[in-house]
All heavy atoms as a GROMACS GRO file, in nm:
protein
  630
    1MET      N    1   8.694  10.763  11.268
    1MET     CA    2   8.822  10.810  11.226
    1MET      C    3   8.894  10.888  11.327
    1MET      O    4   8.832  10.952  11.423
    1MET     CB    5   8.792  10.904  11.104
    1MET     CG    6   8.751  10.824  10.983
    1MET     SD    7   8.752  10.885  10.823
    1MET     CE    8   8.806  11.040  10.801
    2THR      N    9   9.025  10.886  11.323
    2THR     CA   10   9.109  10.941  11.431
    2THR      C   11   9.159  11.074  11.372
    2THR      O   12   9.143  11.119  11.255
    2THR     CB   13   9.226  10.852  11.455
    2THR    OG1   14   9.298  10.834  11.342
    2THR    CG2   15   9.189  10.719  11.508
    3ASP      N   16   9.220  11.154  11.466
    3ASP     CA   17   9.281  11.277  11.418
    3ASP      C   18   9.382  11.252  11.314
    3ASP      O   19   9.454  11.156  11.314
    3ASP     CB   20   9.342  11.354  11.539
    3ASP     CG   21   9.244  11.398  11.639
    3ASP    OD1   22   9.126  11.429  11.587
    3ASP    OD2   23   9.276  11.405  11.764
    4LYS      N   24   9.408  11.345  11.223
    4LYS     CA   25   9.496  11.328  11.120
    4LYS      C   26   9.630  11.393  11.161
    4LYS      O   27   9.634  11.510  11.209
    4LYS     CB   28   9.441  11.401  10.992
    4LYS     CG   29   9.312  11.351  10.946
    4LYS     CD   30   9.312  11.302  10.814
    4LYS     CE   31   9.184  11.269  10.750
    4LYS     NZ   32   9.086  11.196  10.830
    5PRO      N   33   9.742  11.326  11.140
    5PRO     CA   34   9.873  11.371  11.168
    5PRO      C   35   9.912  11.474  11.070
    5PRO      O   36   9.851  11.496  10.961
    5PRO     CB   37   9.961  11.251  11.162
    5PRO     CG   38   9.888  11.152  11.074
    5PRO     CD   39   9.741  11.182  11.093
    6ALA      N   40  10.022  11.553  11.096
    6ALA     CA   41  10.079  11.654  11.008
    6ALA      C   42  10.104  11.590  10.871
    6ALA      O   43  10.066  11.655  10.772
    6ALA     CB   44  10.204  11.717  11.064
    7GLU      N   45  10.165  11.479  10.860
    7GLU     CA   46  10.182  11.415  10.739
    7GLU      C   47  10.106  11.286  10.740
    7GLU      O   48  10.103  11.203  10.828
    7GLU     CB   49  10.329  11.373  10.713
    7GLU     CG   50  10.352  11.285  10.592
    7GLU     CD   51  10.485  11.221  10.563
    7GLU    OE1   52  10.574  11.253  10.642
    7GLU    OE2   53  10.504  11.148  10.476
    8LEU      N   54  10.010  11.268  10.640
    8LEU     CA   55   9.930  11.151  10.628
    8LEU      C   56   9.938  11.079  10.498
    8LEU      O   57   9.924  11.132  10.393
    8LEU     CB   58   9.779  11.203  10.651
    8LEU     CG   59   9.670  11.094  10.625
    8LEU    CD1   60   9.682  10.985  10.743
    8LEU    CD2   61   9.541  11.157  10.634
    9LEU      N   62   9.986  10.949  10.515
    9LEU     CA   63   9.989  10.857  10.392
    9LEU      C   64   9.970  10.719  10.462
    9LEU      O   65  10.063  10.664  10.515
    9LEU     CB   66  10.117  10.875  10.326
    9LEU     CG   67  10.141  10.772  10.208
    9LEU    CD1   68  10.029  10.786  10.103
    9LEU    CD2   69  10.280  10.797  10.141
   10THR      N   70   9.859  10.663  10.434
   10THR     CA   71   9.834  10.530  10.482
   10THR      C   72   9.773  10.446  10.366
   10THR      O   73   9.690  10.508  10.287
   10THR     CB   74   9.736  10.523  10.604
   10THR    OG1   75   9.599  10.561  10.560
   10THR    CG2   76   9.782  10.592  10.717
   11PHE      N   77   9.800  10.325  10.355
   11PHE     CA   78   9.736  10.231  10.273
   11PHE      C   79   9.657  10.139  10.362
   11PHE      O   80   9.715  10.076  10.457
   11PHE     CB   81   9.831  10.150  10.187
   11PHE     CG   82   9.909  10.237  10.086
   11PHE    CD1   83   9.996  10.323  10.106
   11PHE    CD2   84   9.865  10.209   9.942
   11PHE    CE1   85  10.056  10.399  10.003
   11PHE    CE2   86   9.929  10.284   9.844
   11PHE     CZ   87  10.021  10.376   9.877
   12GLU      N   88   9.525  10.119  10.335
   12GLU     CA   89   9.444  10.039  10.426
   12GLU      C   90   9.359   9.938  10.341
   12GLU      O   91   9.303   9.979  10.236
   12GLU     CB   92   9.355  10.124  10.509
   12GLU     CG   93   9.435  10.226  10.592
   12GLU     CD   94   9.348  10.316  10.683
   12GLU    OE1   95   9.223  10.293  10.683
   12GLU    OE2   96   9.404  10.415  10.727
   13LEU      N   97   9.353   9.816  10.393
   13LEU     CA   98   9.262   9.724  10.326
   13LEU      C   99   9.128   9.731  10.379
   13LEU      O  100   9.106   9.743  10.507
   13LEU     CB  101   9.324   9.577  10.359
   13LEU     CG  102   9.252   9.462  10.290
   13LEU    CD1  103   9.268   9.475  10.136
   13LEU    CD2  104   9.316   9.328  10.336
   14CYS      N  105   9.031   9.748  10.303
   14CYS     CA  106   8.888   9.765  10.345
   14CYS      C  107   8.842   9.642  10.410
   14CYS      O  108   8.893   9.534  10.398
   14CYS     CB  109   8.796   9.801  10.226
   14CYS     SG  110   8.828   9.966  10.151
   15GLU      N  111   8.736   9.663  10.497
   15GLU     CA  112   8.689   9.558  10.577
   15GLU      C  113   8.641   9.434  10.487
   15GLU      O  114   8.663   9.320  10.545
   15GLU     CB  115   8.555   9.606  10.643
   15GLU     CG  116   8.509   9.520  10.758
   15GLU     CD  117   8.406   9.588  10.841
   15GLU    OE1  118   8.357   9.696  10.810
   15GLU    OE2  119   8.364   9.533  10.948
   16ASN      N  120   8.600   9.452  10.366
   16ASN     CA  121   8.554   9.337  10.282
   16ASN      C  122   8.679   9.267  10.229
   16ASN      O  123   8.662   9.156  10.166
   16ASN     CB  124   8.462   9.381  10.168
   16ASN     CG  125   8.516   9.483  10.073
   16ASN    OD1  126   8.645   9.503  10.064
   16ASN    ND2  127   8.438   9.551   9.990
   17GLY      N  128   8.793   9.320  10.232
   17GLY     CA  129   8.918   9.260  10.176
   17GLY      C  130   8.937   9.277  10.034
   17GLY      O  131   9.039   9.225   9.980
   18ASP      N  132   8.844   9.344   9.964
   18ASP     CA  133   8.851   9.351   9.814
   18ASP      C  134   8.903   9.483   9.767
   18ASP      O  135   8.915   9.508   9.647
   18ASP     CB  136   8.721   9.330   9.753
   18ASP     CG  137   8.674   9.179   9.772
   18ASP    OD1  138   8.759   9.092   9.787
   18ASP    OD2  139   8.541   9.159   9.775
   19GLU      N  140   8.928   9.575   9.859
   19GLU     CA  141   8.955   9.718   9.819
   19GLU      C  142   9.078   9.773   9.903
   19GLU      O  143   9.084   9.738  10.016
   19GLU     CB  144   8.841   9.817   9.834
   19GLU     CG  145   8.719   9.774   9.749
   19GLU     CD  146   8.600   9.875   9.780
   19GLU    OE1  147   8.632   9.983   9.809
   19GLU    OE2  148   8.484   9.811   9.798
   20VAL      N  149   9.141   9.859   9.840
   20VAL     CA  150   9.261   9.926   9.911
   20VAL      C  151   9.223  10.071   9.910
   20VAL      O  152   9.179  10.129   9.813
   20VAL     CB  153   9.400   9.902   9.852
   20VAL    CG1  154   9.493  10.001   9.907
   20VAL    CG2  155   9.434   9.764   9.862
   21GLU      N  156   9.221  10.137  10.029
   21GLU     CA  157   9.202  10.283  10.046
   21GLU      C  158   9.332  10.344  10.068
   21GLU      O  159   9.414  10.302  10.144
   21GLU     CB  160   9.112  10.315  10.158
   21GLU     CG  161   8.968  10.286  10.130
   21GLU     CD  162   8.873  10.329  10.241
   21GLU    OE1  163   8.923  10.379  10.346
   21GLU    OE2  164   8.758  10.308  10.235
   22ILE      N  165   9.364  10.461  10.004
   22ILE     CA  166   9.482  10.540  10.032
   22ILE      C  167   9.433  10.666  10.091
   22ILE      O  168   9.357  10.741  10.030
   22ILE     CB  169   9.566  10.570   9.902
   22ILE    CG1  170   9.604  10.432   9.821
   22ILE    CG2  171   9.687  10.650   9.929
   22ILE    CD1  172   9.664  10.460   9.701
   23HIS      N  173   9.491  10.688  10.224
   23HIS     CA  174   9.444  10.810  10.288
   23HIS      C  175   9.568  10.904  10.281
   23HIS      O  176   9.677  10.854  10.325
   23HIS     CB  177   9.404  10.780  10.430
   23HIS     CG  178   9.281  10.704  10.438
   23HIS    ND1  179   9.159  10.754  10.461
   23HIS    CD2  180   9.267  10.569  10.421
   23HIS    CE1  181   9.068  10.657  10.464
   23HIS    NE2  182   9.132  10.534  10.444
   24LEU      N  183   9.558  11.026  10.236
   24LEU     CA  184   9.664  11.114  10.245
   24LEU      C  185   9.621  11.272  10.257
   24LEU      O  186   9.511  11.296  10.226
   24LEU     CB  187   9.752  11.098  10.120
   24LEU     CG  188   9.683  11.073   9.984
   24LEU    CD1  189   9.627  11.194   9.922
   24LEU    CD2  190   9.776  10.998   9.897
   25ASN      N  191   9.710  11.353  10.293
   25ASN     CA  192   9.690  11.491  10.290
   25ASN      C  193   9.788  11.546  10.188
   25ASN      O  194   9.853  11.478  10.119
   25ASN     CB  195   9.704  11.565  10.426
   25ASN     CG  196   9.837  11.538  10.496
   25ASN    OD1  197   9.932  11.495  10.432
   25ASN    ND2  198   9.842  11.567  10.629
   26ASP      N  199   9.793  11.684  10.180
   26ASP     CA  200   9.885  11.745  10.092
   26ASP      C  201  10.028  11.703  10.095
   26ASP      O  202  10.099  11.673   9.998
   26ASP     CB  203   9.875  11.899  10.100
   26ASP     CG  204   9.754  11.957  10.045
   26ASP    OD1  205   9.674  11.892   9.963
   26ASP    OD2  206   9.715  12.078  10.078
   27GLU      N  207  10.075  11.691  10.219
   27GLU     CA  208  10.222  11.652  10.241
   27GLU      C  209  10.229  11.506  10.208
   27GLU      O  210  10.331  11.468  10.132
   27GLU     CB  211  10.264  11.680  10.388
   27GLU     CG  212  10.407  11.646  10.408
   27GLU     CD  213  10.452  11.676  10.555
   27GLU    OE1  214  10.376  11.746  10.622
   27GLU    OE2  215  10.566  11.638  10.582
   28GLY      N  216  10.143  11.416  10.237
   28GLY     CA  217  10.143  11.282  10.198
   28GLY      C  218  10.142  11.261  10.053
   28GLY      O  219  10.210  11.173   9.997
   29LEU      N  220  10.052  11.333   9.989
   29LEU     CA  221  10.051  11.331   9.844
   29LEU      C  222  10.169  11.376   9.781
   29LEU      O  223  10.228  11.310   9.686
   29LEU     CB  224   9.925  11.416   9.789
   29LEU     CG  225   9.909  11.436   9.647
   29LEU    CD1  226   9.891  11.294   9.581
   29LEU    CD2  227   9.797  11.524   9.616
   30SER      N  228  10.238  11.478   9.825
   30SER     CA  229  10.363  11.530   9.769
   30SER      C  230  10.472  11.413   9.786
   30SER      O  231  10.551  11.384   9.688
   30SER     CB  232  10.413  11.649   9.837
   30SER     OG  233  10.329  11.757   9.802
   31ASN      N  234  10.472  11.349   9.901
   31ASN     CA  235  10.570  11.241   9.927
   31ASN      C  236  10.542  11.124   9.831
   31ASN      O  237  10.638  11.067   9.773
   31ASN     CB  238  10.564  11.195  10.069
   31ASN     CG  239  10.629  11.299  10.165
   31ASN    OD1  240  10.708  11.389  10.119
   31ASN    ND2  241  10.595  11.296  10.294
   32LEU      N  242  10.416  11.090   9.810
   32LEU     CA  243  10.383  10.970   9.724
   32LEU      C  244  10.429  11.012   9.581
   32LEU      O  245  10.486  10.931   9.519
   32LEU     CB  246  10.231  10.946   9.734
   32LEU     CG  247  10.180  10.834   9.644
   32LEU    CD1  248  10.262  10.706   9.670
   32LEU    CD2  249  10.032  10.807   9.656
   33ILE      N  250  10.399  11.122   9.536
   33ILE     CA  251  10.445  11.171   9.408
   33ILE      C  252  10.597  11.152   9.395
   33ILE      O  253  10.653  11.098   9.290
   33ILE     CB  254  10.400  11.312   9.368
   33ILE    CG1  255  10.254  11.311   9.356
   33ILE    CG2  256  10.464  11.365   9.248
   33ILE    CD1  257  10.189  11.453   9.348
   34ASN      N  258  10.672  11.197   9.495
   34ASN     CA  259  10.811  11.196   9.492
   34ASN      C  260  10.863  11.035   9.485
   34ASN      O  261  10.955  11.004   9.412
   34ASN     CB  262  10.878  11.265   9.620
   34ASN     CG  263  10.865  11.400   9.609
   34ASN    OD1  264  10.853  11.466   9.501
   34ASN    ND2  265  10.867  11.470   9.726
   35TYR      N  266  10.800  10.950   9.560
   35TYR     CA  267  10.828  10.815   9.555
   35TYR      C  268  10.806  10.756   9.422
   35TYR      O  269  10.892  10.677   9.363
   35TYR     CB  270  10.752  10.723   9.656
   35TYR     CG  271  10.760  10.769   9.804
   35TYR    CD1  272  10.652  10.776   9.886
   35TYR    CD2  273  10.885  10.802   9.851
   35TYR    CE1  274  10.664  10.813  10.019
   35TYR    CE2  275  10.896  10.844   9.983
   35TYR     CZ  276  10.784  10.844  10.068
   35TYR     OH  277  10.796  10.884  10.193
   36LEU      N  278  10.697  10.796   9.353
   36LEU     CA  279  10.667  10.750   9.226
   36LEU      C  280  10.762  10.811   9.114
   36LEU      O  281  10.799  10.735   9.030
   36LEU     CB  282  10.518  10.786   9.184
   36LEU     CG  283  10.413  10.712   9.270
   36LEU    CD1  284  10.269  10.769   9.235
   36LEU    CD2  285  10.417  10.564   9.241
   37VAL      N  286  10.795  10.927   9.126
   37VAL     CA  287  10.899  10.984   9.036
   37VAL      C  288  11.036  10.909   9.049
   37VAL      O  289  11.099  10.878   8.954
   37VAL     CB  290  10.914  11.140   9.060
   37VAL    CG1  291  11.039  11.191   8.987
   37VAL    CG2  292  10.780  11.223   9.017
   38ARG      N  293  11.076  10.888   9.173
   38ARG     CA  294  11.201  10.819   9.193
   38ARG      C  295  11.193  10.680   9.132
   38ARG      O  296  11.287  10.630   9.077
   38ARG     CB  297  11.228  10.821   9.345
   38ARG     CG  298  11.362  10.762   9.378
   38ARG     CD  299  11.401  10.793   9.520
   38ARG     NE  300  11.317  10.729   9.617
   38ARG     CZ  301  11.286  10.767   9.747
   38ARG    NH1  302  11.343  10.878   9.788
   38ARG    NH2  303  11.212  10.692   9.820
   39LEU      N  304  11.072  10.606   9.154
   39LEU     CA  305  11.060  10.480   9.103
   39LEU      C  306  11.061  10.484   8.945
   39LEU      O  307  11.115  10.383   8.892
   39LEU     CB  308  10.920  10.420   9.143
   39LEU     CG  309  10.879  10.283   9.103
   39LEU    CD1  310  10.979  10.176   9.159
   39LEU    CD2  311  10.743  10.254   9.150
   40LYS      N  312  10.997  10.585   8.884
   40LYS     CA  313  11.006  10.587   8.745
   40LYS      C  314  11.148  10.600   8.687
   40LYS      O  315  11.181  10.536   8.588
   40LYS     CB  316  10.917  10.706   8.692
   40LYS     CG  317  10.917  10.710   8.543
   40LYS     CD  318  10.822  10.822   8.496
   40LYS     CE  319  10.818  10.826   8.340
   40LYS     NZ  320  10.728  10.932   8.294
   41LYS      N  321  11.236  10.669   8.760
   41LYS     CA  322  11.374  10.691   8.720
   41LYS      C  323  11.455  10.567   8.746
   41LYS      O  324  11.538  10.534   8.661
   41LYS     CB  325  11.439  10.808   8.794
   41LYS     CG  326  11.380  10.949   8.754
   41LYS     CD  327  11.440  11.063   8.832
   41LYS     CE  328  11.386  11.193   8.795
   41LYS     NZ  329  11.445  11.296   8.882
   42SER      N  330  11.438  10.491   8.861
   42SER     CA  331  11.513  10.382   8.888
   42SER      C  332  11.474  10.259   8.814
   42SER      O  333  11.549  10.162   8.804
   42SER     CB  334  11.505  10.357   9.044
   42SER     OG  335  11.386  10.311   9.081
   43ARG      N  336  11.339  10.250   8.771
   43ARG     CA  337  11.281  10.127   8.710
   43ARG      C  338  11.319  10.005   8.803
   43ARG      O  339  11.347   9.899   8.748
   43ARG     CB  340  11.343  10.107   8.578
   43ARG     CG  341  11.311  10.222   8.486
   43ARG     CD  342  11.343  10.183   8.335
   43ARG     NE  343  11.268  10.067   8.282
   43ARG     CZ  344  11.138  10.070   8.234
   43ARG    NH1  345  11.069  10.181   8.235
   43ARG    NH2  346  11.083   9.951   8.203
   44ASP      N  347  11.293  10.025   8.931
   44ASP     CA  348  11.315   9.919   9.024
   44ASP      C  349  11.194   9.901   9.114
   44ASP      O  350  11.094   9.871   9.071
   44ASP     CB  351  11.443   9.948   9.108
   44ASP     CG  352  11.502   9.834   9.175
   44ASP    OD1  353  11.455   9.713   9.162
   44ASP    OD2  354  11.604   9.846   9.255
   45HIS      N  355  11.218   9.918   9.241
   45HIS     CA  356  11.108   9.913   9.340
   45HIS      C  357  11.130  10.007   9.463
   45HIS      O  358  11.242  10.051   9.480
   45HIS     CB  359  11.096   9.765   9.397
   45HIS     CG  360  11.204   9.716   9.480
   45HIS    ND1  361  11.318   9.676   9.426
   45HIS    CD2  362  11.211   9.712   9.613
   45HIS    CE1  363  11.395   9.640   9.525
   45HIS    NE2  364  11.342   9.654   9.635
   46GLU      N  365  11.022  10.038   9.538
   46GLU     CA  366  11.025  10.115   9.647
   46GLU      C  367  10.952  10.055   9.755
   46GLU      O  368  10.844  10.000   9.738
   46GLU     CB  369  10.960  10.256   9.626
   46GLU     CG  370  11.033  10.344   9.537
   46GLU     CD  371  11.152  10.423   9.609
   46GLU    OE1  372  11.141  10.449   9.727
   46GLU    OE2  373  11.246  10.461   9.536
   47HIS      N  374  11.006  10.050   9.880
   47HIS     CA  375  10.925   9.997   9.998
   47HIS      C  376  10.895  10.118  10.080
   47HIS      O  377  10.972  10.202  10.115
   47HIS     CB  378  11.031   9.911  10.082
   47HIS     CG  379  11.081   9.792  10.015
   47HIS    ND1  380  11.009   9.681   9.981
   47HIS    CD2  381  11.205   9.754   9.968
   47HIS    CE1  382  11.073   9.582   9.934
   47HIS    NE2  383  11.199   9.633   9.915
   48LEU      N  384  10.761  10.116  10.105
   48LEU     CA  385  10.703  10.219  10.194
   48LEU      C  386  10.654  10.146  10.317
   48LEU      O  387  10.580  10.049  10.315
   48LEU     CB  388  10.580  10.295  10.129
   48LEU     CG  389  10.604  10.344   9.984
   48LEU    CD1  390  10.481  10.399   9.936
   48LEU    CD2  391  10.721  10.439   9.984
   49MET      N  392  10.706  10.182  10.443
   49MET     CA  393  10.673  10.115  10.565
   49MET      C  394  10.650  10.209  10.669
   49MET      O  395  10.690  10.332  10.676
   49MET     CB  396  10.797  10.036  10.605
   49MET     CG  397  10.815   9.921  10.500
   49MET     SD  398  10.963   9.822  10.568
   49MET     CE  399  11.104   9.919  10.501
   50THR      N  400  10.567  10.161  10.775
   50THR     CA  401  10.548  10.247  10.894
   50THR      C  402  10.670  10.241  10.988
   50THR      O  403  10.763  10.158  10.962
   50THR     CB  404  10.429  10.185  10.969
   50THR    OG1  405  10.461  10.048  11.014
   50THR    CG2  406  10.302  10.192  10.895
   51GLU      N  407  10.674  10.327  11.085
   51GLU     CA  408  10.787  10.328  11.181
   51GLU      C  409  10.794  10.197  11.251
   51GLU      O  410  10.909  10.154  11.276
   51GLU     CB  411  10.758  10.443  11.279
   51GLU     CG  412  10.872  10.471  11.369
   51GLU     CD  413  10.857  10.584  11.461
   51GLU    OE1  414  10.765  10.669  11.430
   51GLU    OE2  415  10.922  10.592  11.563
   52GLU      N  416  10.684  10.130  11.283
   52GLU     CA  417  10.688  10.002  11.352
   52GLU      C  418  10.756   9.890  11.269
   52GLU      O  419  10.801   9.799  11.319
   52GLU     CB  420  10.543   9.963  11.381
   52GLU     CG  421  10.476  10.044  11.494
   52GLU     CD  422  10.417  10.174  11.433
   52GLU    OE1  423  10.422  10.198  11.310
   52GLU    OE2  424  10.361  10.248  11.514
   53TRP      N  425  10.758   9.912  11.134
   53TRP     CA  426  10.828   9.819  11.044
   53TRP      C  427  10.960   9.864  11.004
   53TRP      O  428  11.020   9.814  10.904
   53TRP     CB  429  10.727   9.779  10.940
   53TRP     CG  430  10.631   9.677  10.964
   53TRP    CD1  431  10.544   9.678  11.070
   53TRP    CD2  432  10.605   9.559  10.900
   53TRP    NE1  433  10.470   9.569  11.067
   53TRP    CE2  434  10.502   9.497  10.956
   53TRP    CE3  435  10.652   9.508  10.773
   53TRP    CZ2  436  10.450   9.379  10.919
   53TRP    CZ3  437  10.605   9.395  10.729
   53TRP    CH2  438  10.498   9.330  10.803
   54GLY      N  439  11.027   9.970  11.063
   54GLY     CA  440  11.151  10.011  11.028
   54GLY      C  441  11.152  10.128  10.926
   54GLY      O  442  11.263  10.151  10.884
   55GLY      N  443  11.043  10.183  10.887
   55GLY     CA  444  11.048  10.282  10.782
   55GLY      C  445  10.985  10.418  10.839
   55GLY      O  446  10.969  10.430  10.959
   56ASN      N  447  10.968  10.505  10.758
   56ASN     CA  448  10.918  10.638  10.799
   56ASN      C  449  10.822  10.690  10.683
   56ASN      O  450  10.791  10.808  10.689
   56ASN     CB  451  11.020  10.734  10.842
   56ASN     CG  452  11.109  10.779  10.734
   56ASN    OD1  453  11.101  10.721  10.619
   56ASN    ND2  454  11.208  10.868  10.762
   57GLU      N  455  10.800  10.616  10.584
   57GLU     CA  456  10.721  10.663  10.460
   57GLU      C  457  10.568  10.666  10.490
   57GLU      O  458  10.502  10.750  10.433
   57GLU     CB  459  10.756  10.583  10.344
   57GLU     CG  460  10.900  10.570  10.300
   57GLU     CD  461  10.977  10.476  10.387
   57GLU    OE1  462  10.923  10.383  10.449
   57GLU    OE2  463  11.107  10.475  10.385
   58LEU      N  464  10.519  10.561  10.564
   58LEU     CA  465  10.380  10.553  10.597
   58LEU      C  466  10.343  10.594  10.737
   58LEU      O  467  10.406  10.565  10.829
   58LEU     CB  468  10.328  10.407  10.564
   58LEU     CG  469  10.354  10.354  10.427
   58LEU    CD1  470  10.306  10.212  10.421
   58LEU    CD2  471  10.277  10.441  10.325
   59THR      N  472  10.218  10.652  10.746
   59THR     CA  473  10.167  10.688  10.878
   59THR      C  474  10.112  10.563  10.943
   59THR      O  475  10.041  10.482  10.869
   59THR     CB  476  10.052  10.799  10.857
   59THR    OG1  477  10.104  10.898  10.771
   59THR    CG2  478  10.012  10.850  10.988
   60SER      N  479  10.116  10.542  11.067
   60SER     CA  480  10.070  10.432  11.126
   60SER      C  481   9.932  10.438  11.200
   60SER      O  482   9.914  10.370  11.294
   60SER     CB  483  10.176  10.363  11.219
   60SER     OG  484  10.218  10.452  11.312
   61ILE      N  485   9.871  10.554  11.176
   61ILE     CA  486   9.748  10.575  11.244
   61ILE      C  487   9.634  10.549  11.138
   61ILE      O  488   9.617  10.611  11.046
   61ILE     CB  489   9.735  10.729  11.289
   61ILE    CG1  490   9.838  10.758  11.390
   61ILE    CG2  491   9.586  10.753  11.343
   61ILE    CD1  492   9.844  10.904  11.420
   62LYS      N  493   9.546  10.438  11.165
   62LYS     CA  494   9.456  10.397  11.083
   62LYS      C  495   9.344  10.504  11.076
   62LYS      O  496   9.305  10.562  11.164
   62LYS     CB  497   9.397  10.263  11.134
   62LYS     CG  498   9.289  10.199  11.044
   62LYS     CD  499   9.248  10.068  11.098
   62LYS     CE  500   9.162  10.080  11.218
   62LYS     NZ  501   9.086   9.965  11.250
   63GLN      N  502   9.288  10.522  10.953
   63GLN     CA  503   9.192  10.623  10.931
   63GLN      C  504   9.049  10.569  10.912
   63GLN      O  505   8.950  10.629  10.945
   63GLN     CB  506   9.235  10.709  10.812
   63GLN     CG  507   9.361  10.778  10.816
   63GLN     CD  508   9.365  10.873  10.928
   63GLN    OE1  509   9.287  10.959  10.940
   63GLN    NE2  510   9.464  10.858  11.009
   64GLY      N  511   9.034  10.458  10.844
   64GLY     CA  512   8.904  10.390  10.828
   64GLY      C  513   8.870  10.299  10.946
   64GLY      O  514   8.952  10.213  10.977
   65SER      N  515   8.756  10.318  11.005
   65SER     CA  516   8.724  10.254  11.132
   65SER      C  517   8.718  10.099  11.114
   65SER      O  518   8.767  10.030  11.197
   65SER     CB  519   8.588  10.297  11.187
   65SER     OG  520   8.493  10.275  11.082
   66GLY      N  521   8.669  10.041  10.999
   66GLY     CA  522   8.665   9.900  10.973
   66GLY      C  523   8.780   9.844  10.895
   66GLY      O  524   8.788   9.732  10.861
   67ASN      N  525   8.882   9.936  10.856
   67ASN     CA  526   8.990   9.895  10.776
   67ASN      C  527   9.109   9.826  10.843
   67ASN      O  528   9.112   9.837  10.968
   67ASN     CB  529   9.051  10.019  10.699
   67ASN     CG  530   8.952  10.075  10.599
   67ASN    OD1  531   8.850  10.021  10.569
   67ASN    ND2  532   8.983  10.194  10.547
   68THR      N  533   9.199   9.765  10.773
   68THR     CA  534   9.316   9.706  10.834
   68THR      C  535   9.433   9.788  10.783
   68THR      O  536   9.454   9.804  10.660
   68THR     CB  537   9.332   9.564  10.791
   68THR    OG1  538   9.223   9.483  10.837
   68THR    CG2  539   9.458   9.508  10.834
   69LEU      N  540   9.509   9.844  10.868
   69LEU     CA  541   9.632   9.924  10.825
   69LEU      C  542   9.733   9.839  10.758
   69LEU      O  543   9.768   9.724  10.822
   69LEU     CB  544   9.692   9.997  10.947
   69LEU     CG  545   9.809  10.083  10.925
   69LEU    CD1  546   9.769  10.211  10.846
   69LEU    CD2  547   9.881  10.117  11.051
   70LEU      N  548   9.787   9.866  10.655
   70LEU     CA  549   9.898   9.800  10.592
   70LEU      C  550  10.029   9.860  10.633
   70LEU      O  551  10.052   9.979  10.624
   70LEU     CB  552   9.881   9.801  10.441
   70LEU     CG  553   9.757   9.738  10.372
   70LEU    CD1  554   9.752   9.748  10.228
   70LEU    CD2  555   9.745   9.593  10.426
   71GLN      N  556  10.120   9.770  10.691
   71GLN     CA  557  10.242   9.818  10.745
   71GLN      C  558  10.350   9.840  10.637
   71GLN      O  559  10.449   9.907  10.666
   71GLN     CB  560  10.286   9.720  10.857
   71GLN     CG  561  10.191   9.697  10.963
   71GLN     CD  562  10.192   9.818  11.069
   71GLN    OE1  563  10.277   9.905  11.065
   71GLN    NE2  564  10.088   9.817  11.150
   72LYS      N  565  10.334   9.770  10.530
   72LYS     CA  566  10.438   9.784  10.421
   72LYS      C  567  10.359   9.773  10.288
   72LYS      O  568  10.283   9.686  10.271
   72LYS     CB  569  10.532   9.669  10.440
   72LYS     CG  570  10.646   9.666  10.320
   72LYS     CD  571  10.726   9.544  10.344
   72LYS     CE  572  10.843   9.547  10.231
   72LYS     NZ  573  10.922   9.421  10.233
   73VAL      N  574  10.411   9.858  10.208
   73VAL     CA  575  10.361   9.863  10.067
   73VAL      C  576  10.493   9.855   9.972
   73VAL      O  577  10.577   9.947   9.988
   73VAL     CB  578  10.275   9.984  10.032
   73VAL    CG1  579  10.242   9.994   9.886
   73VAL    CG2  580  10.150   9.978  10.114
   74THR      N  581  10.489   9.774   9.875
   74THR     CA  582  10.600   9.770   9.788
   74THR      C  583  10.546   9.810   9.646
   74THR      O  584  10.458   9.749   9.596
   74THR     CB  585  10.663   9.636   9.782
   74THR    OG1  586  10.711   9.596   9.904
   74THR    CG2  587  10.788   9.626   9.677
   75LEU      N  588  10.614   9.910   9.587
   75LEU     CA  589  10.583   9.963   9.456
   75LEU      C  590  10.690   9.902   9.359
   75LEU      O  591  10.803   9.927   9.390
   75LEU     CB  592  10.583  10.114   9.454
   75LEU     CG  593  10.502  10.184   9.560
   75LEU    CD1  594  10.526  10.331   9.556
   75LEU    CD2  595  10.353  10.155   9.528
   76ARG      N  596  10.640   9.829   9.255
   76ARG     CA  597  10.735   9.770   9.164
   76ARG      C  598  10.715   9.818   9.030
   76ARG      O  599  10.604   9.833   8.985
   76ARG     CB  600  10.718   9.617   9.169
   76ARG     CG  601  10.747   9.555   9.289
   76ARG     CD  602  10.753   9.403   9.285
   76ARG     NE  603  10.758   9.345   9.409
   76ARG     CZ  604  10.876   9.323   9.474
   76ARG    NH1  605  10.989   9.362   9.413
   76ARG    NH2  606  10.884   9.272   9.592
   77HIS      N  607  10.815   9.868   8.955
   77HIS     CA  608  10.820   9.922   8.828
   77HIS      C  609  10.876   9.817   8.724
   77HIS      O  610  10.988   9.780   8.738
   77HIS     CB  611  10.893  10.046   8.818
   77HIS     CG  612  10.888  10.116   8.685
   77HIS    ND1  613  10.989  10.191   8.622
   77HIS    CD2  614  10.782  10.125   8.595
   77HIS    CE1  615  10.962  10.227   8.512
   77HIS    NE2  616  10.832  10.195   8.491
   78TRP      N  617  10.789   9.764   8.640
   78TRP     CA  618  10.826   9.653   8.554
   78TRP      C  619  10.853   9.717   8.412
   78TRP      O  620  10.790   9.793   8.355
   78TRP     CB  621  10.726   9.551   8.544
   78TRP     CG  622  10.702   9.478   8.671
   78TRP    CD1  623  10.591   9.493   8.748
   78TRP    CD2  624  10.778   9.393   8.743
   78TRP    NE1  625  10.597   9.430   8.853
   78TRP    CE2  626  10.720   9.358   8.860
   78TRP    CE3  627  10.905   9.340   8.705
   78TRP    CZ2  628  10.778   9.263   8.949
   78TRP    CZ3  629  10.958   9.258   8.812
   78TRP    CH2  630  10.893   9.215   8.923
   0.00000   0.00000   0.00000
């Protein structure tokens, strides 16, 4: 594992490809809650992306050694 940034929110695909891990700290958790509250109000969707993909919602430092970092996560409210 690498050092944790000040804000941590990553979605990572586990090595076996069957699981998603969400890594976050207090600030990342607060931001995720805010995204979910906004999504609940809008009844639409939210794109969470790393800086490399044009966003700033997700951290781009992988936390799980065998994991694959997901660059974009789309939350959809149906």
